[in-house]
C-alpha positions, 0 to 999 in steps of 0.5 A, spaced: 480 522 473 480 519 481 484 514 484 480 508 482 479 510 475 487 510 475 487 504 478 482 500 473 486 503 467 492 500 470 489 494 471 486 494 464 492 495 461 496 490 465 491 485 462 492 487 455 500 486 456 499 480 459 495 477 453 500 480 448 506 477 452 502 470 452 501 470 445 508 472 444 511 466 448 506 462 444 509 464 438 516 463 440 515 456 442 511 455 436 517 458 432 522 454 435 519 448 435 518 448 428 525 450 427 527 444 431 522 439 427 525 442 420 532 441 423 530 434 424 527 433 418 533 436 414 538 431 418 534 425 416 533 427 409 538 422 406 534 416 409 529 414 403 524 411 408 523 418 412 518 422 409 519 429 409 513 431 412 512 434 419 508 428 421 514 424 421 517 428 427 517 424 433 511 426 438 517 426 444 521 431 439 515 436 439 514 436 446 521 436 448 522 442 444 516 446 446 517 445 453 524 446 453 523 453 450 517 454 455 522 453 461 527 457 458 522 463 457 519 462 464 526 462 467 528 468 464 522 471 466 522 469 473 529 472 473 527 479 471 521 479 475 526 478 481 531 483 479 525 488 478 523 486 485 529 490 488 526 497 486 527 503 482 534 503 483 534 496 480 530 499 474 535 504 473 541 500 473 537 496 468 536 502 464 544 503 464 543 509 469 549 511 474 548 513 481 550 521 482 554 521 488 552 526 494 559 528 494 559 530 486 563 536 484 560 536 477 556 543 477 550 540 473 550 534 477 550 538 483 544 542 481 540 536 479 541 533 486 539 540 489 533 540 485 531 533 487 532 535 494 528 541 494 522 537 491 523 532 496 522 537 502 516 540 499 513 534 498 515 531 505 518 525 503 525 522 504 530 524 498 531 519 493 537 516 490 538 520 483 541 516 477 543 519 470 543 516 463 549 519 459 547 520 452 540 518 453 536 523 448 529 520 449 528 520 456 528 526 460 526 523 467 523 517 470 521 515 477 520 507 479 516 505 484 513 509 489 515 512 496 512 510 502 513 514 509 511 513 516 506 519 519 506 521 526 499 523 528 495 525 534 487 523 535 484 529 538 481 526 544 483 531 549 486 537 550 494 537 549 494 530 548 501 528 545 502 524 538 498 517 539 497 514 532 501 512 527 499 512 519 502 511 512 503 515 507 504 514 499 506 518 494 503 515 487 504 518 480 505 525 484 500 525 489 500 523 496 495 518 499 493 516 506 493 509 507 490 508 514 486 502 516 484 505 522 480 511 519 479 509 512 475 504 509 475 501 502 480 507 498 486 511 500 485 518 501 488 523 497 491 529 500 490 535 495 492 542 497 488 545 492 481 542 493 477 539 498 480 532 500 473 528 501 471 521 501 463 521 501 459 516 504 454 516 509 457 511 514 464 511 513 465 518 509 471 522 511 473 530 511 480 532 510 483 540 510 489 543 511 489 548 517 495 552 519 500 548 515 497 541 518 492 536 515 486 534 519 482 528 518 475 528 521 473 520 521 467 517 524 470 513 530 466 507 534 467 512 540 465 518 537 459 518 532 460 525 531 467 525 528 474 525 531 479 529 528 486 526 527 492 531 526 498 530 522 504 532 526 509 530 521 508 527 514 515 523 514 518 520 520 524 515 521 523 508 524 526 510 530 522 516 532 516 512 530 518 507 535 519 512 540 512 515 540 509 508 539 513 506 546 511 513 549 503 511 547 503 505 552 503 509 558 496 512 555 492 512 549 485 513 547 485 505 544 489 502 550 484 500 555 477 498 551 476 494 545 475 498 538 473 494 533 469 495 526 468 492 520 464 494 513 458 490 512 455 491 505 454 499 506 454 499 513 459 499 519 458 494 525 463 494 531 464 494 538 467 500 543 466 501 550 462 496 552 457 497 546 455 494 540 456 500 535 453 500 528 453 506 522 447 504 518 447 505 510 444 512 512 449 514 516 445 513 523 448 510 529 445 505 533 448 503 540 447 497 544 450 495 551 454 489 551 456 485 557 462 480 557 458 474 555 454 478 549 461 481 547 464 474 546 458 472 542 458 478 538 465 478 536 465 470 535 458 469 531 457 476 528 464 479 527 467 472 525 473 473 530 476 466 532 474 464 539 481 462 541 482 470 540 476 472 543 478 468 549 484 472 550 481 479 550 481 482 557 475 485 559 474 493 557 477 498 562 474 505 562 479 509 559 482 514 565 483 521 564 490 523 561 496 523 566 497 530 565 490 532 565 488 536 571 482 531 572 488 526 573 492 530 577 486 532 582 485 524 583 492 523 585 492 528 591 
């Protein structure tokens, strides 16, 4: 079962649960309203003018009981949603779990922390907080939420180029996925160390493999229709390291000088790069058409739908210079 089949199954189950929840709410509202109506009739049973039928209950009482019950249910539901929105730690606390402190001296808890830490290191994700449920016999373990990490990558546009691209990796149901809008379209890429990681499509297909302990993703850039390799240097880096590499890439980067824009259109990709209109059609063929400044503005506004105010602020393309550390750049400086 692939990612989208899992996703569709989860959506189907969610729809069923939502329907059952709505039916349960309706049943509770109806039951409480009937109890209130019965209490009203019982309180008026001594009045000979009051018939002992539901028709004798004032409409305002029906509406008040129903809306009041519904309001309480919605208020409690919103409060629970907000609590769950705090993440897996909130779920653990709601389940009666307690956190295992990193400095624990209990040998069993120490062993548990060591196992979790080893699994996190092997998976390339940060070590999560660990909770235990004392006395719980029905649950061996559970994971709440998902882990997202900043990935450090290099677009291999030149030899010896330093990291110049940031990506996002997500752990979901024990699988790691690349979620990168720069190189992927429509679906995340699962990194499977035991099988080829491929997204098949003539226009935007990608291939991924692990070589010498590092992941390489080959994708179709507007710059290079034959494919461009993106190498993962680290599967998880801190925010400070990510920001440091981002600032370092300001000096030179493959996307710093010329517009690079692409958009899915049906089964094709259309975009702009290096002063050209670029299209990968449904068969995978690449068609390039030169664009001058006026044609580029028209193409971005009329064909790609970018707001005119944004297009007017875009600088003109500047040919990408050779990397400052390259022999070409150094020879030019002499």
